[in-house]
Every structure is written in structure tokens, then in C-alpha cells.
C-alpha positions as CSV (number, residue, x, y, z in Angstrom):
1,M,0.0,0.0,0.0
2,E,1.2,3.4,-0.9
3,G,0.7,6.4,1.4
4,V,-0.1,9.6,-0.7
5,I,0.1,13.1,0.7
6,L,-1.7,15.7,-1.2
7,A,0.0,19.1,-0.7
8,G,-0.3,20.8,-4.0
9,G,-2.8,23.4,-3.2
10,R,-2.2,27.3,-3.2
11,S,-3.4,27.8,0.4
12,S,-5.2,30.9,-0.9
13,R,-7.7,31.1,1.9
14,M,-5.1,30.5,4.6
15,G,-2.7,33.2,3.2
16,R,0.4,31.0,3.8
17,P,1.4,27.5,3.1
18,K,-0.8,25.2,5.1
19,E,1.6,22.3,5.0
20,L,4.2,24.3,6.9
21,L,1.9,25.3,9.7
22,P,3.2,23.9,13.1
23,V,1.2,21.2,15.1
24,S,2.6,19.2,17.9
25,G,6.1,20.5,17.4
26,V,6.2,19.6,13.6
27,T,4.8,20.9,10.4
28,F,1.4,19.6,9.2
29,I,3.3,17.7,6.3
30,E,5.9,16.2,8.6
31,R,3.2,15.0,10.9
32,T,1.1,13.4,8.1
33,W,4.1,11.8,6.6
34,K,5.3,10.3,10.0
35,L,1.8,8.8,10.6
36,L,1.5,7.3,7.1
37,D,5.0,6.0,7.2
38,L,3.8,3.7,10.1
39,V,1.1,2.1,8.1
40,A,2.0,2.2,4.4
41,N,4.7,0.1,2.6
42,S,6.0,3.4,1.1
43,C,5.0,7.0,0.9
44,L,5.0,9.8,-1.7
45,I,3.9,13.5,-1.8
46,V,2.2,15.3,-4.6
47,S,3.1,18.9,-4.4
48,N,3.8,21.8,-6.8
49,H,5.9,23.4,-4.1
50,R,9.0,21.2,-3.7
51,E,11.1,24.1,-2.6
52,R,9.0,24.4,0.6
53,L,9.5,20.8,1.6
54,T,13.3,20.6,2.1
55,M,12.8,19.2,5.7
56,I,11.5,15.9,4.2
57,S,12.6,15.9,0.5
58,D,15.5,13.6,1.2
59,S,13.1,11.0,3.1
60,V,10.1,10.8,0.6
61,P,9.7,11.3,-3.1
62,I,7.9,14.4,-4.1
63,Y,6.1,14.7,-7.6
64,S,4.5,17.7,-9.1
65,D,1.1,17.4,-10.8
66,D,1.1,15.9,-14.2
67,I,-1.6,18.5,-15.2
68,L,-1.6,21.7,-13.2
69,G,-4.7,23.3,-11.7
70,Q,-6.8,20.2,-11.3
71,G,-7.1,20.2,-7.5
72,P,-7.0,17.0,-5.4
73,L,-8.2,14.8,-8.3
74,G,-5.1,15.9,-10.3
75,G,-2.8,15.0,-7.5
76,I,-4.4,11.6,-7.2
77,A,-4.0,10.9,-10.9
78,T,-0.3,11.7,-10.5
79,A,0.0,9.4,-7.6
80,M,-1.9,6.6,-9.5
81,R,0.6,7.0,-12.4
82,V,3.9,6.9,-10.4
83,S,2.9,4.4,-7.6
84,K,4.1,0.9,-7.8
85,H,1.3,-0.2,-5.4
86,D,-2.3,-1.1,-6.4
87,V,-3.9,0.4,-3.2
88,L,-3.3,4.1,-2.3
89,L,-4.2,5.6,1.1
90,V,-4.6,9.2,0.0
91,V,-4.5,11.9,2.8
92,A,-4.7,15.6,2.4
93,C,-1.9,17.5,4.3
94,D,-4.2,19.8,6.1
95,M,-5.8,17.3,8.7
96,P,-4.1,18.0,12.0
97,A,-6.5,15.7,14.0
98,L,-5.6,12.7,12.0
99,T,-4.6,9.7,14.2
100,L,-2.5,6.6,13.8
101,E,-5.5,4.5,15.0
102,L,-7.7,5.9,12.2
103,L,-5.0,5.2,9.5
104,R,-4.6,1.6,10.9
105,M,-8.4,1.1,10.7
106,L,-8.4,2.4,7.2
107,R,-5.5,0.1,6.2
108,A,-7.5,-2.9,7.6
109,Q,-10.1,-2.1,5.0
110,S,-7.6,-2.4,2.1
111,D,-8.5,-6.0,1.3
112,E,-12.0,-4.7,0.3
113,L,-10.2,-3.2,-2.8
114,R,-8.7,-6.4,-4.1
115,A,-11.8,-7.3,-6.1
116,D,-15.2,-6.0,-4.8
117,F,-14.6,-2.2,-4.5
118,D,-12.5,0.6,-6.1
119,I,-12.7,3.1,-3.1
120,V,-13.1,2.8,0.6
121,L,-14.7,6.0,1.6
122,P,-14.7,7.0,5.2
123,L,-17.7,8.8,6.9
124,W,-17.8,10.6,10.1
125,N,-21.2,11.9,11.4
126,G,-22.7,11.3,7.9
127,R,-20.1,13.3,6.0
128,A,-17.9,11.6,3.4
129,H,-14.1,12.3,3.5
130,P,-12.7,11.6,0.1
131,L,-9.2,13.1,0.9
132,C,-8.6,10.5,3.6
133,A,-9.6,7.4,1.8
134,L,-8.4,4.2,0.0
135,Y,-8.2,4.2,-3.8
136,H,-7.3,1.3,-6.2
137,R,-5.0,2.2,-9.0
138,R,-7.3,0.6,-11.5
139,L,-9.3,3.8,-11.4
140,Y,-6.5,5.7,-13.1
141,P,-8.2,5.5,-16.7
142,L,-11.4,6.7,-15.2
143,V,-9.7,9.6,-13.4
144,I,-7.9,10.7,-16.5
145,K,-11.1,10.5,-18.5
146,I,-12.9,12.6,-16.0
147,L,-10.2,15.2,-15.9
148,Q,-9.9,15.3,-19.8
149,S,-13.7,16.0,-19.9
150,G,-13.0,19.2,-17.9
151,R,-14.4,17.9,-14.6
152,R,-12.3,17.6,-11.4
153,R,-14.7,17.0,-8.6
154,M,-13.7,14.1,-6.3
155,F,-17.4,13.0,-6.3
156,D,-17.4,12.6,-10.1
157,V,-15.0,9.7,-9.6
158,I,-16.8,8.5,-6.5
159,Q,-20.1,8.4,-8.4
160,A,-18.7,6.3,-11.2
161,S,-16.9,3.8,-9.0
162,R,-17.7,0.8,-6.7
163,V,-17.5,2.3,-3.3
164,K,-17.5,0.8,0.2
165,Q,-18.5,3.4,2.8
166,W,-16.8,2.9,6.2
167,D,-18.3,4.6,9.1
168,A,-15.6,6.0,11.5
169,T,-18.2,7.8,13.8
170,P,-18.4,5.0,16.3
171,Y,-14.7,5.0,16.9
172,F,-13.9,8.7,17.5
173,A,-15.6,11.2,19.8
174,A,-14.2,14.2,17.8
175,D,-13.8,14.6,14.1
176,P,-10.5,12.9,13.1
177,F,-10.9,14.4,9.6
178,Y,-11.0,18.0,10.7
179,N,-9.2,20.1,8.1
180,V,-8.0,23.6,8.1
181,N,-8.5,26.1,5.3
182,T,-8.3,29.4,7.1
183,M,-6.3,30.9,10.0
184,E,-9.5,31.0,12.0
185,E,-10.0,27.2,11.5
186,Y,-6.3,26.6,12.4
187,N,-6.6,28.8,15.6
188,H,-9.7,27.0,16.5
189,F,-7.9,23.7,16.3
190,R,-4.8,24.9,18.3
191,K,-7.1,26.0,21.2
192,G,-7.9,22.3,21.7
193,E,-4.8,20.8,20.0
194,R,-4.6,17.1,20.0
195,T,-1.6,15.0,19.0
């Protein structure tokens, strides 16, 4: 299984690079990589900002988007092209509440992708989280077709795939998928920061 960190965004609402924000004594991206490294066979990062990531660039390969400006779906397409693994555990870099327990639970779902499903999509309190999910690399032609049609919504791929929903709600009292897009959201998280 390949751990894939998506860190290619412009952070326009944040006003500064999200992946470099501190949490628990490290940057968001370092924390995400260290967690994924404990559950995946190997890891990679998709980012158009390699120059920002010197603190980990010697430890994990970094790839730029094959096609710029396509959002997370473009990053997933790049990861599917370069990965040597069939199953990708895709995680956005802006989830500071992510836990090792959650990633291990997701990994335990990976056998579902061998034949019956293309995506394992976590839910928490009824909300789907496609940027912390399992994807099979067999979806690559579909992802490319969708991008070439001018669409780039994650749910365009989800709606065209065999999806197993996995409800994480019973296992976590607080939202483990909490993501930050603004300084207000970041400061809100820091007030009750969890490791």
C-alpha cells in the first residue's frame, strides 16, 4: 500500500502554506508523513511546491502534478501514475487531527479493494471524506477521462466507482478528519490541539 500526501494546493484562503503550519512540534506535512509511514509500505507526496519541503525531501519522493490546476483529483491521478502499489491511502496534508489509529483502521479495509470495490470512503457523522480514503490504482483511466472532460470534482470519480463506505463515527468522539483552510480554523484547532 502506498501512502499519498496531497500538498499541491495554493493555500489561498489561509494566506500562507498550510503544509508548513506547526502542530505538535512539527509541520502539518511532517506529521502526516510520519503517521502514514507507520502504516504504508511506502509514501510519496504530490506537491507543486517542492522548494518548501526541504525538511523531508530527502526522506520521501515528491512529484509535481502531471496536469496543473486540477485540484486534489489531479494529485491523485499523478500518484496513481507513479505508484508501484495497487492500493493508495490518500491523505490531504491539512488534517491535524488525523490519528495513527484511524489510519490503521483504514488500512485494515484495504482487502476490500482487491476485487469488490474501487474506493473505501470514510464517513464521520454522515459526512464523506474523500481526501482521507483508499483508492485502487485501477481507477487511473477513469480519473484521466474525467479530468480530460473538464471535470475535477472528487465526487465525479466516486459516483462512477464501486464504493464501500466505512463509518468511523463509532470510533472517534471528535472529528478525526478535521481540516483547516483558514487561520480561523487553524486557531480553533490549536485551542484544543490534539496529538
